N, C-alpha and C positions, 0 to 999 in steps of 0.2 A: 597532499590529500588527493585522492582519486577524483577524476572528473566524473561526477555522478548525474544521472538523469533522475529526477524525482517523478514517481508515477503514483497518482492517486487512483486507487482501484475503486471504482464507483458504479459497477454494473449490476449490483444486487437489486432485487425486487422490493425490498423494504417491507416484506409481509409481516414480520414480527413487530416492526416499528409502527406499522399501520398507515404509513405515508412515505413520501420521498425523503429518506434520511438525509441525503446530500443537501436538500433545500431547507431542512428543519433549522429554525433559528435558535442560536445561542447568543445571548447578549446582543440581539439585533442583527446578527450576521449568520449566514448559512454555514452549516458544519463544514461543507467542502471548502469554504473560504478560510476557515480557521486552519484547516489542514494545509492548504496552499500557502498561507501566510507563514506557518511554522516551518515549512520546507524551503521557502524562498531563499533564505540566507545560507542554506546548507547544500544546495545543489546548483548545477549550472543552468538547468532548464527544467520546467515542470510540464507534464502532460496529464490529462485525465483519460482513463481507460474504461471503456464499457458504456459510456454515455457522453453526451455533449454537455458542456458548461460554458456559459458566456465568458469570454476573455481568456480562456485556456485552450491550448491545442488538444485535439481529440485523437485517440487511437481506438480502433475497433478491436474487440477481443480476437485472439488468434488461437486456433484456426477459425473459430466462430463463437457466437454467444451460447449461453446455456451450459458452459463447462465449468462455471464457477470462477473463483479468483485466479486460478492458475492460467486460465486463458488470458486474463488481463496481464498477469506477470509475463506470460509468453510474448504478448504483443509488445510490451515495454522492453523486454530483453532484445527482441529482434530489432526494434527501432534503435535502441541504444547502441547495439553492435554496428548497425549500418550507418549511424550518425557519428561514430567515433568516441562514444563515451566508454569509460572503464567499467561501469556497472550501473545498477539501478537501485535506488532507495525507494521502497514501496511503503505506502500507508493506505489504509482503508479510509473512506470518507467518514467513518463513524468511530474512530479511536482518537482520544485526546488525553492529555495535551500532546502535541508534537514537541518532544523534548529538544531544547536548543543544542544539545550535544549528541543528538541521535546519529548523525553521520559520523562523528568522531568515534562514537562507541562501536558502531557496526562495520563501517567500511574498512576493508583490508583485503588480503589476498584470498580469503576463503569466504564462502557464503555465511551469513550470520543473521540471526533473528532475535527479537526480544523474547525472553521467557514469558510464556502464557499469552503472548500477543504475536502469533506466528506470521501474520501478514506484514508486520512492521519489520522490514529486513533489508539486507544488502545482498545483492545478487550480481556477481561478476559476469560480464558479457560472455565469457567463455562457456557459460552454462546454457546459452541460447539454443544450440542444436540439441543438447541433452534434454531440455524441457520440451522442445518441439517433438522429439521422439517419444518422450514420456507420455505426452498427451495423445499422440497418434496411436501408440500401442494400446491405449485405454487402461494403463496402469491406474493405481489408486490416484484419483484426481483431487484428493483433499490436499490442503496445504501441508498437513502433517505428513502425508505420504511423500510429497515432494521434498520436504525437509529431510526425511530419512534417505531418500534416493540420492540427493545431492550432497549429503553430509554437512548440512548447515549447523553451525555452532550456536548454542543458546547463549545470550548475553543478558546480564541483569540490567534493567533500566535504571537510570539515575534517580528516578522519581516514579511514583505510582502512575499507571496508565489506566484509562477507563474505556471499555468498549460499550458504546451506546446502542445496544441492540433493540431496546424497547423505549418507548416514549418516557416511561418512568425512570429509566437510566439517565436520559437527558435531563429530566427535571431534577433528579438527585444531584447530578453533576453541576447543574447551574446553581443550586442552593449551596453546594460545597465550595464553589469558586466565586461566590458573590463577593464583590469588593467595592 
C-alpha cells in the first residue's frame, strides 16, 4: 500500500450549513473528528487544510485562501511531496461515512475519486507541480475541472456516502445512522 497523507479539506465558509460545519456535532462528536477517526487507520499521517483544529496539524491553503478546495488539495500535495509521502487521500469535513476501505479502493498509480463525491480522492504526489500550475494559470478551479485536467478515474464507493451541506442533511444522516 502506498504511504498516504490524509488531508481533511475544511476551509469552507459553511454558508449553506448556517454555522461551522466542521464543529457541528453528530452523536456528540464534531464532524471533522468523525472524518479524522475514519482516516486514521488508512493513512500514515493526517492534516487539516484551510483552518485550524485542536489536536491536528494545520496547512494553509496554497497559494492562498479563497480559491476553494483545490487550494487545500494543492497545499496537501506540496506538503506530501516534501515529506516523502506517495500521495494524498482527501476528504471534506462534511462527507460521511469515511469508508473503512477508502484508501484500498482509491490509492494506486493514477488519481482516483469516488463517483459523485469528487473531493474524496487519491492524488499521487507527482501531480503537485501540475496542480500548482493549474491554479496559477487560473484554469477552471472547480474540483470537476481538476479531475478532467489530471485524468482522475471515478471509483464506485463500497457503500453510500452522504454530503452534509445543510443542517437538514446532518439531521437526516443522524436519524438514518441511529443505533
